[in-house]
C-alpha positions in Angstrom: 105.4 165.3 140.4 103.9 166.0 137.0 100.5 164.4 136.4 99.1 163.7 133.0 95.6 162.4 132.0 93.3 162.0 129.1 89.9 163.1 130.4 86.8 165.0 129.1 84.4 166.7 131.3 82.3 169.8 131.4 85.3 172.1 132.1 87.6 173.1 129.4 90.9 171.4 128.8 92.8 174.5 129.9 90.9 174.9 133.1 91.2 171.2 133.8 94.9 171.3 133.2 95.2 174.3 135.7 93.1 172.4 138.3 94.9 169.1 138.2 98.4 170.2 137.2 98.1 168.3 134.0 100.3 169.1 131.0 98.0 170.3 128.3 99.8 168.1 125.8 97.7 165.1 126.9 94.7 166.8 128.4 91.4 166.4 126.6 91.4 164.5 123.3 90.7 167.1 120.5 87.6 166.2 118.5 88.2 165.8 114.8 84.9 167.6 114.2 83.2 166.8 110.9 85.3 165.1 108.4 84.0 165.6 104.8 85.4 163.0 102.4 85.9 163.6 98.7 82.9 162.9 96.4 85.0 160.3 94.6 83.6 156.7 94.4 87.0 155.6 93.3 88.4 156.4 96.8 85.3 156.3 99.1 82.5 153.9 99.7 79.8 156.1 101.2 77.4 153.7 103.1 74.4 155.9 102.3 75.2 156.8 98.8 76.6 153.4 97.7 75.2 150.8 100.0 71.7 152.0 100.8 72.2 152.5 104.5 69.6 154.9 106.0 71.3 155.9 109.3 67.8 156.8 110.7 68.0 154.7 113.9 65.0 152.7 112.7 66.0 150.8 109.6 68.1 147.8 109.9 71.4 148.8 108.3 73.3 145.6 109.1 73.4 144.3 105.5 74.4 147.8 104.1 77.4 148.1 106.5 78.5 144.5 106.1 78.3 144.9 102.3 80.6 148.0 102.5 83.1 146.2 104.6 83.3 143.3 102.0 83.6 145.7 99.1 86.5 147.6 100.5 89.2 145.4 98.8 88.2 146.0 95.3 89.7 144.6 92.1 90.1 148.1 90.7 90.7 150.2 93.8 90.7 149.5 97.5 88.5 152.1 99.3 87.8 153.8 102.5 84.3 153.3 104.0 82.7 156.6 105.0 79.7 156.8 107.4 77.9 160.2 107.3 76.3 161.4 110.4 73.4 159.1 111.6 72.4 156.3 113.8 73.1 153.0 112.0 71.0 150.3 113.7 72.3 146.8 113.5 70.8 143.5 114.7 73.7 141.1 114.4 77.5 141.2 114.5 79.4 143.1 111.8 82.4 141.1 110.7 85.7 142.4 109.2 86.1 140.0 106.3 86.3 139.8 102.5 83.5 138.4 100.5 82.8 134.7 100.6 82.8 132.0 103.3 85.0 133.9 105.7 87.9 131.5 105.6 90.3 134.3 104.8 94.0 133.7 105.1 94.7 137.4 105.3 93.2 140.8 104.7 94.2 144.5 104.5 91.6 146.9 105.9 88.8 147.7 106.2 89.1 151.4 106.9 86.0 152.9 108.6 85.7 156.7 109.1 82.8 158.5 110.5 81.8 162.0 109.8 81.5 163.1 113.4 82.3 160.9 116.5 79.2 161.9 118.5 76.8 161.9 115.6 78.0 158.9 113.7 76.7 156.0 115.7 76.7 152.2 115.1 74.0 151.0 117.5 73.0 147.5 118.3 69.2 147.1 118.6 67.9 146.7 122.1 67.4 143.0 123.2 69.0 141.8 120.0 68.9 138.0 119.5 71.9 136.4 120.9 73.2 139.3 122.9 71.4 138.7 126.3 73.6 136.2 128.1 76.7 137.5 129.9 78.0 134.0 130.2 78.1 133.7 126.4 78.9 137.2 125.2 78.6 138.3 121.6 80.3 141.3 120.1 78.7 144.1 118.0 81.7 144.4 115.8 84.2 141.6 115.2 87.8 142.0 113.9 87.9 138.8 111.9 85.7 135.9 111.0 87.8 133.1 112.6 86.4 131.9 115.9 87.9 132.7 119.4 91.0 130.8 120.0 91.5 129.8 116.3 95.1 129.4 115.0 96.3 132.7 113.7 98.9 133.9 111.2 99.2 137.6 111.9 98.4 138.6 108.3 95.4 140.9 109.0 96.8 144.4 108.4 95.8 148.0 108.9 92.2 147.6 110.3 91.0 151.2 111.0 88.2 152.8 112.9 88.1 156.6 113.2 85.6 159.2 114.5 82.5 157.2 115.4 80.5 155.7 118.3 79.7 152.1 119.0 76.6 151.7 121.2 75.7 148.2 122.3 72.2 149.4 123.7 70.5 147.4 126.5 72.1 144.1 125.7 73.7 142.7 128.9 75.5 140.0 126.9 77.3 142.4 124.5 80.9 143.2 123.8 81.4 146.5 122.0 84.2 145.4 119.7 86.7 142.6 119.3 89.5 144.5 117.5 92.3 142.6 115.7 95.1 143.9 113.5 98.7 143.3 112.6 101.7 145.5 111.8 99.6 148.6 111.9 96.0 148.9 113.3 94.3 152.0 114.4 91.1 152.8 116.6 91.1 156.6 117.2 88.6 159.0 118.4 86.0 156.3 119.1 83.4 156.2 121.9 82.2 152.7 123.0 79.3 152.5 125.4 76.9 150.0 126.7 75.7 147.7 129.6 77.3 144.5 128.6 80.4 142.4 129.3 83.4 144.2 127.9 83.8 147.5 125.9 87.0 146.7 123.9 88.3 143.1 123.7 91.9 142.7 122.5 92.5 139.3 123.9 90.2 136.9 122.1 92.8 135.5 119.6 96.5 135.2 119.7 99.0 137.2 117.6 96.8 140.4 117.9 98.9 143.4 117.2 100.9 145.5 117.0 98.1 148.0 117.0 97.2 151.4 118.6 94.1 152.4 120.4 94.2 156.2 120.9 91.8 158.9 122.1 89.1 156.2 122.9 86.4 156.5 125.6 84.5 153.5 127.1 81.4 154.0 129.1 79.7 151.3 131.1 80.3 147.4 130.8 81.7 145.1 133.4 85.3 145.4 132.0 86.5 148.3 130.0 89.4 146.9 128.0 90.6 143.2 128.0 93.9 141.8 126.7 95.3 138.3 126.5 98.0 136.1 124.9 101.7 137.0 124.5 101.8 137.9 120.8 102.2 140.6 119.3 102.1 143.7 121.6 99.5 146.5 121.9 99.6 150.2 122.6 97.0 152.4 124.4 97.2 156.2 124.2 94.9 158.6 126.0 92.2 156.3 127.1 89.2 157.2 129.2 87.2 154.4 131.0 84.2 155.4 133.2 81.4 153.7 134.8 82.6 150.1 134.6 81.3 147.7 137.2 84.4 145.5 137.8 87.7 146.3 136.2 88.9 149.3 134.0 91.8 147.5 132.3 92.1 143.7 132.5 95.7 142.9 131.3 96.9 139.4 130.6 99.9 138.1 128.7 100.7 141.0 126.3 103.5 143.4 126.3 101.2 146.4 126.8 102.3 150.1 126.7 99.8 152.6 128.1 99.9 156.4 128.4 97.2 158.8 129.5 94.8 156.3 131.1 91.9 157.8 133.0 89.7 155.4 135.0 86.8 156.8 136.9 84.7 154.8 139.3 86.0 151.3 138.8 86.4 149.1 141.9 89.7 148.0 140.5 91.3 150.3 137.9 94.0 148.0 136.6 94.3 144.1 137.0 97.6 142.8 135.5 98.7 139.3 135.5 99.2 136.1 133.4 102.8 136.9 133.0 102.0 140.1 131.2 104.4 143.0 130.8 102.8 146.4 131.5 104.1 149.9 131.1 101.8 152.6 132.6 102.6 156.3 132.5 100.9 159.7 132.9 97.7 158.3 134.2 95.0 159.1 136.8 93.0 156.2 138.4 90.1 157.3 140.5 88.0 154.8 142.4 84.6 155.1 143.8 84.4 156.7 147.3 85.9 154.5 149.9 87.1 151.7 147.7 89.0 149.3 149.9 91.1 147.6 147.3 94.1 148.9 145.3 94.1 150.9 142.1 96.5 148.5 140.5 96.8 144.7 141.2 99.9 142.9 139.8 100.2 139.1 139.8 102.8 137.0 137.8 104.1 139.7 135.6 106.3 142.8 135.2 105.1 146.4 135.8 106.8 149.8 135.2 104.8 152.8 136.2 105.6 156.5 136.2 103.7 159.7 137.0 100.6 157.8 138.1 98.0 159.4 140.5 95.4 157.4 142.3 92.4 158.5 144.3 89.9 156.8 146.7 91.7 153.5 146.7 93.2 151.7 149.7 96.6 151.6 148.0 98.1 152.6 144.7 99.7 149.2 143.9 99.5 145.8 145.4 102.0 143.5 143.7 103.2 139.9 143.9 106.6 141.1 142.8 110.1 141.7 144.3 109.5 145.4 144.8 106.2 144.9 146.6 103.5 147.4 146.5 103.1 151.2 146.9 100.8 152.9 149.3 100.3 155.9 147.1 98.3 157.8 146.3 101.0 159.2 143.8 103.5 157.0 142.0 106.5 158.9 140.8 108.3 155.9 139.3 107.9 152.3 140.1 109.7 149.0 138.8 108.3 145.8 140.0 111.6 144.1 139.6 115.2 145.1 140.2 116.4 147.7 137.6 118.8 146.2 135.1 122.1 148.2 134.7 125.1 147.3 132.8 127.6 148.9 135.1 127.8 150.0 138.7 127.1 153.7 139.3 124.7 154.1 136.5 121.3 155.5 137.3 118.6 153.1 138.4 115.8 155.3 136.9 114.2 156.0 133.6 114.9 159.0 131.5 111.3 160.1 132.3 110.7 162.3 129.2 107.4 164.1 129.2 105.9 163.3 125.8 104.1 165.8 123.7 100.9 164.7 121.9 100.6 164.9 118.1 99.4 168.1 116.9 96.3 167.9 114.7 95.9 169.3 111.2 92.3 169.9 110.2 90.8 167.7 107.5 89.0 169.5 104.6 85.5 170.7 105.5 84.3 170.5 101.9 84.9 167.9 99.2 86.4 170.4 96.8 89.5 170.8 99.0 90.7 167.3 98.3 93.0 167.0 95.3 93.6 163.5 93.8 97.1 162.8 92.5 95.8 160.2 90.2 94.0 162.9 88.2 97.5 164.2 87.6 98.9 161.0 86.2 99.7 158.8 89.2 98.9 155.2 88.6 99.3 152.2 90.8 100.5 148.8 89.5 103.2 149.6 86.8 106.8 150.5 86.8 106.5 154.2 85.8 107.8 156.9 88.2 104.8 158.4 89.9 106.8 161.2 91.7 106.1 163.7 88.9 102.4 163.1 89.2 102.7 163.6 93.0 104.4 166.8 92.5 101.9 168.1 89.9 99.1 167.4 92.4 100.9 169.2 95.2 101.6 172.2 92.8 97.9 172.3 91.8 96.7 172.2 95.5 99.1 174.9 96.5 98.1 177.0 93.5 94.5 177.1 94.7 95.1 177.0 98.4 93.9 173.5 99.0 95.3 171.5 102.0 95.1 167.8 101.1 96.5 165.7 98.3 95.2 162.1 98.2 96.1 158.8 96.5 93.6 156.1 95.4 94.1 152.7 96.9 95.8 150.1 94.7 93.9 147.0 93.8 93.8 144.1 96.1 96.4 141.9 94.4 100.0 142.6 93.3 101.3 144.6 91.6 99.4 147.4 93.3 102.1 149.9 94.2 103.2 153.4 93.2 106.8 154.1 92.3 108.5 157.0 93.7 112.0 157.5 92.0 112.7 161.1 92.7 112.1 163.6 95.5 108.8 165.3 96.0 108.5 168.7 97.7 105.5 169.4 100.0 105.0 173.1 100.3 102.6 176.0 100.4 99.1 175.3 101.6 99.5 171.5 101.5 99.4 170.1 105.0 98.4 166.5 104.3 99.3 163.7 101.9 96.8 160.8 102.4 96.2 157.4 101.0 92.7 155.9 100.6 92.5 152.1 100.9 95.7 150.1 100.4 98.3 152.6 99.2 101.8 151.1 98.8 104.7 153.3 97.7 108.1 151.9 96.7 111.0 154.3 96.6 113.6 154.3 93.8 117.2 154.5 94.8 119.3 157.5 93.9 123.0 157.4 93.0 124.0 158.2 96.6 125.3 154.9 98.0 124.5 155.6 101.7 121.2 154.6 103.3 118.9 156.5 103.8 120.3 159.2 101.6 119.7 157.0 98.6 115.9 157.0 99.0 113.5 159.0 96.9 111.4 160.8 99.5 108.7 163.4 100.4 110.6 166.5 101.6 109.4 169.1 104.0 111.8 171.9 103.7 111.9 175.6 104.9 109.1 177.6 103.3 108.0 181.0 104.4 104.5 180.3 102.9 104.3 176.6 104.0 102.0 175.1 106.6 103.7 174.8 110.0 102.4 171.2 110.3 102.5 168.5 107.6 100.8 165.1 108.0 101.5 162.0 106.0 98.7 159.4 106.5 98.0 155.9 105.3 101.0 155.4 103.0 102.5 152.0 103.2 105.3 149.9 101.8 104.6 146.2 102.7 107.8 145.1 101.0 111.3 144.8 102.7 113.1 147.0 100.1 113.2 149.5 98.5 111.5 151.9 100.8 110.4 155.5 100.4 111.4 158.3 102.6 109.7 161.2 104.6 112.2 163.8 105.3 111.8 166.6 107.9 114.3 169.4 106.9 112.8 172.4 108.5 113.1 173.1 112.2 110.1 175.5 111.9 107.7 172.9 110.4 106.4 169.9 112.3 106.0 166.5 110.6 103.5 163.9 111.7 103.5 160.4 110.2 100.3 158.5 111.0 99.9 155.0 109.8 102.8 155.2 107.4 105.6 152.9 106.2 108.9 153.8 104.8 111.9 155.5 106.4 111.6 158.7 108.5 114.6 161.1 108.3 114.7 163.8 110.9 117.4 166.4 110.2 119.0 168.6 112.9 116.6 170.4 115.3 113.5 169.1 113.6 110.4 167.7 115.2 108.6 164.5 114.1 105.7 162.5 115.4 105.4 158.8 114.3 102.0 157.3 115.3 101.0 153.7 114.3 104.0 153.4 111.9 106.1 150.6 110.5 109.6 150.9 109.0 112.8 152.7 109.8 114.0 155.9 111.3 117.2 158.0 111.2 117.5 161.2 113.2 120.3 163.7 113.6 121.5 166.0 116.3 119.1 168.2 118.1 116.0 166.4 116.5 113.1 165.2 118.6 110.9 162.2 117.7 107.8 161.0 119.6 106.7 157.6 118.5 103.5 155.7 119.5 103.2 152.1 118.2 106.5 151.7 116.3 106.7 148.4 114.4 110.2 148.1 113.1 111.1 144.7 111.8 113.8 143.7 109.3 116.8 146.0 109.1 117.7 147.9 105.9 120.1 145.9 103.7 123.8 146.6 104.1 123.1 148.8 107.1 121.5 146.6 109.8 120.2 149.5 112.0 116.5 150.1 112.1 116.5 153.2 114.2 119.5 155.6 114.6 119.3 158.3 117.1 122.5 160.3 116.5 122.5 163.1 119.1 118.7 163.6 119.2 116.0 162.8 121.6 113.8 159.7 120.9 110.7 158.6 122.9 108.9 155.5 122.0 105.6 154.1 123.4 105.2 150.5 122.3 107.8 148.8 120.0 107.4 145.5 118.2 110.1 144.0 116.1 111.2 140.8 114.4 114.3 139.4 112.6 118.0 140.1 113.1 119.3 143.7 113.1 120.2 146.4 115.7 116.8 147.9 116.4 117.8 151.1 118.2 121.2 152.7 118.1 121.8 155.8 120.3 124.9 157.8 119.6 126.8 161.0 120.5 125.0 162.3 123.5 121.5 161.0 122.1 118.9 160.2 124.6 116.4 157.5 124.0 113.5 156.3 126.1 111.5 153.2 125.0 108.3 152.1 126.9 107.1 148.6 126.0 109.2 146.3 123.7 108.0 143.1 122.2 111.1 141.4 120.8 109.7 138.6 118.7 112.8 136.7 117.9 111.4 134.6 115.0 114.6 133.6 113.3 117.0 133.2 116.2 120.1 135.3 116.5 123.4 133.3 116.0 126.0 136.2 116.0 126.9 139.2 118.1 124.4 141.7 116.6 123.2 143.8 119.5 119.5 144.5 119.9 120.1 147.9 121.4 123.5 149.8 121.1 124.5 152.9 123.1 127.6 154.8 122.3 128.5 157.7 124.6 124.7 158.3 125.1 121.8 157.3 127.3 119.0 154.7 127.0 116.2 153.6 129.3 113.9 150.8 128.3 110.8 149.8 130.3 108.7 146.7 129.8 110.9 144.5 127.6 110.3 140.9 126.7 112.0 138.6 124.3 110.0 135.8 122.8 111.8 133.0 120.9 110.3 129.5 120.1 113.5 128.3 118.5 115.8 128.6 121.4 118.5 130.9 119.7 118.1 133.8 122.2 119.5 137.2 121.5 123.2 137.0 122.4 123.6 140.7 123.1 120.4 142.4 124.2 122.2 145.7 124.9 125.8 146.8 124.2 127.0 150.1 125.6 130.2 152.0 125.0 131.0 154.7 127.5 134.3 156.6 127.7 135.9 153.8 125.6 134.7 150.9 127.7 132.2 148.3 126.4 129.5 146.9 128.7 127.0 144.1 127.7 123.7 142.9 129.1 123.8 139.1 129.5 121.8 136.8 127.3 118.9 135.0 129.0 116.0 132.8 127.9 112.8 134.8 127.8 114.6 137.9 128.8 112.2 140.3 130.6 112.8 143.5 132.5 110.6 146.1 134.1 113.3 148.8 133.6 116.9 148.8 132.1 119.2 151.8 132.1 122.3 152.0 130.0 124.6 155.0 130.1 124.4 158.1 132.3 
């Protein structure tokens, strides 16, 4: 069987891949290296330049960092927070909150980016007051000011931590970070280390998610990662946990989708229960020598696992489930409950795609390589078309060989969006379009009546002088309609959408990566899409299909959705694999709209759960047409499955 893992060691990724038989696509998280932000105070809050932080490991920088967090949502521009290399000593908890008493009803951001993961360190002072009691733990960084267990409203959007280290020092009662975000949320290329209670806590309040934790390492602690509650789903991608004393991943409640988990030295690698729904693929779980217990313990929940390797444990899986456990050490494919099929003779196995990791485009290594579209006339908050200004900025960047065009964040309150009423071509040396702060783009509608053809969009077309990889980053909509589009037209150029909204359009034979995205997606024959943390809610007006795979290949890790519409339609020999689905049926479904549709195609879905507090359960979770015959999955309250297969 193929084995895939996210791991860093003294050997190179290539050698490690050869030794373990690991596909190189998920082996060894690539370091972003030094990220040098533009010297533009409209876009960036530099904590040393603007807030007085020293970063010398001696000065108390708590106030400086907290002031940066509270300044990110400005009345003129929202801004990204930049931490240059240094050790930022803190003595109390940093809290993601706006200015004031902390009784925020909602918040967008903050966005914290370090210059270098290993050399940009937020470090809790040793023996800090209040961090010494494991029975009453306290976190170094807190995702919101509301207390644990408070009533939540899921309006805390797009919290972001990238390229830094969180070190809790010698404090045995410390938690590294309690992270909280809704719709989109990202922790990427972060190291969390310490001796305390938990490295990453995702379970302290309800409605946490959807969010993505990717390329994160956790060292030490009693528990590596903890989840809890049933709303709103979370996605983990390429996670390394080493040196924990009790449990690597403590999973409760959530629909949790995990790929590339490497756990080293934990007495119990994965503890799943509390009626959680867990999907785990492409992982290596390595216990201490002679561990008697299992690698994975499952109680009161659903588990789907594929391509999992265990070492040094008494068994791979021990499960209180119909399927029982697995002796191991390798798990090719496992479903804790009977596989759901809509017709006899259909395969009782997942499609088992082997996903590719997102390719990385380098960030500028000097401030002058950033080109600001606002300097070419783009302006948020009015009704004017900003597309010509976007194009002028791209033209200017391409003319001087620069790689990145950026947009300033809109002010905190409405109206704060850019309008895009015509197409914009991305070409030449330009490899990244990026927003700083809260960047909303609304797309004007063309004369074409068909969605998504009627959207104004960024177009990546064939270009002999163009970059082979184009990244769209931190561009949002936060409005149901109209959307803007990102269109991949060129089979020879790869498109990556990271923390974007809008509508992705993948033309024939193109390749797109969607990571921590919200919106809609339409792909055509021969195209391939790899999506990680796909939050697709309301359907487009007059269409009612959020994601249409028309003859392509679609792989999704972690999907959350609300409201009535067909969420994924797979047509004309298309093949779709979805791993982890949180169907939050907020409005109830009173007609025969199908959640998934399959028409002469194939679909496999692992780790699905429907939540509805109003009682109007989805009438048709899956409708499949094969050779002219229609098949339907029956409606059930709290419908949950470990694995469903529709089509051949």
